[in-house]
N, C-alpha and C positions, 0 to 999 in steps of 0.2 A: 376428556373423551377417551384417552387410552385406558384409564382405569375402568371405565364403564364397559368398554368393548372387550378387554382382556382380563378383567378382574382386578381387585384392589392391590393384590400382592405384586403382580407383574407390572401393572400401571404405576404403582408407587416406586418400584425399582427403576423403571425407565424415567419417571419424573425426577427422581433424585439424580440420575445420571445427566439428564438435560440441565438441571439446575447447576450442577457442578461444572458442566461444560460452559454454561453461560457465564459463570463467575470467572473462570480462567480466560475465556475469550474476551471478556470486558477488559481485563488487565492487559491482554495482548493488544487490543485495539487502542488502549490509552498509550501504551509504549510506542506503537506505530505512529499515532497522531503526534505525540511529542517529538519523535524523531523527525517527522516531516516539518514540524514547526521550527525546530532548532536548525535543521538543514537549510531552510529558506530564510529565517530571520535571525540566526545565530551569528557568531563572529565571522564565519566564512560563508555566510548566506548568499544565495543567488539573487534574492529580491532586495533585502535590506540587512543591516547588521546591528540591530539595537538590543537583542536579547543576549544576556550572558549565558555561557554554556559550561556546565560541569555536571558531575553525577548528581549533586544535590540540587542544582537548578532544575535539571530534568525531573527529579523527584518532586520538586515543588510544582512544576507545570502539570505533571500527571495528577498530583493530589488536588490541585485546583480544578482541573477538568473533572475529576472524580467527584469532588464536592458539588460542582455544577450539575452533574448527573443525579446526585442524591437529592438536591433541591428540586429538580424537575420532577423526579419520581414522587417526592413527598407532597408536592403541591397537588398532584392528582392526574387523572387520566386525560383530562381536557388539555392541560398544558403539554403533556407528553404527545398527544395527537397533533397539536399545533407545531411543536418542535420537530416532529417526524416529517411533517409536510415541508417545513423550512429546510431540513437536512436533505430531503429528496430534491428540492429545487436547487440547492447548492451542488449536490452530486450530479444532477442533470447538466448544470452549467459547466462543471469540471469535465465531464465526459464529452460534452459537445465541443468544448474548447480544445481538447486533445484531438478529436477527429478533424476539426477544422484546421488546426495547426499542422497536422500530418498531411492533409491534402493540399493546403495552400503553399507550403514550403517545398521547393523542389530539391535541389542538391545543396548539401550542407557539409562542410568539412570543419572538424574541430579537433583540438588536442585532447588526448586522454587525461582525465583528472590525475593530479599528483598522487592521490591516495591509491590509485590503481597500480598494483604491483606486477600485473601481467603484461600490460601494454604501455610501458613508460616510453616517453619521447616518441610517440607515434601520432600520426594524424589519422583520425577515424572519419569515415564517410557515412552520411545518411542521405538516402535518395528519395525519401517519401514514397508515395504510391507510384511505382514505375513498373510498366509491363516488362521491360528488359530485365530489371532486377528479379522480378517474380519468375520469369522463365529461366533465368540463370540459377536461381535457387532450386528449381525443379529438377535440374539435371543432376545425375549422379556423378560425384567426383571422388571415386575411390582411387587411392594411390598408396603406394608403399612408403611408409615413413622411415622405417629402419631396415637395414640389411640383416635379415635373420638367416643364419646359415641353415641349409637343408641337411637333414639327417638321413 
């Protein structure tokens, strides 16, 4: 549609740009998906720990997911449409579980992860949806951190 509205030269240039952006974004989506899978099911996983983790294992997981994407695209548009609906249902479930868990849980205290270099050996707090926390975050809290000599 872009090439019909703006002409073949401009539409082709924008189409090439969109194609290149989709290629790179697909690779970034795969990296993010593999990172989430390894963080949840790897050696230090929060859910389970049955997947090995290293650079080459992550490369294998990403290549397997990429091969699955190729198979879905090669089979045809009907399978792509069916998997899009399945992915939409999974995403809807994930988003609703996040919203439910944030509103159902009230106060939570937890230790900062060991990998966190900024807040070691500290207890962090999560209050969920709280009117007191919301109003406290709305107030301005400007204060001087350093003693800067006046000139």
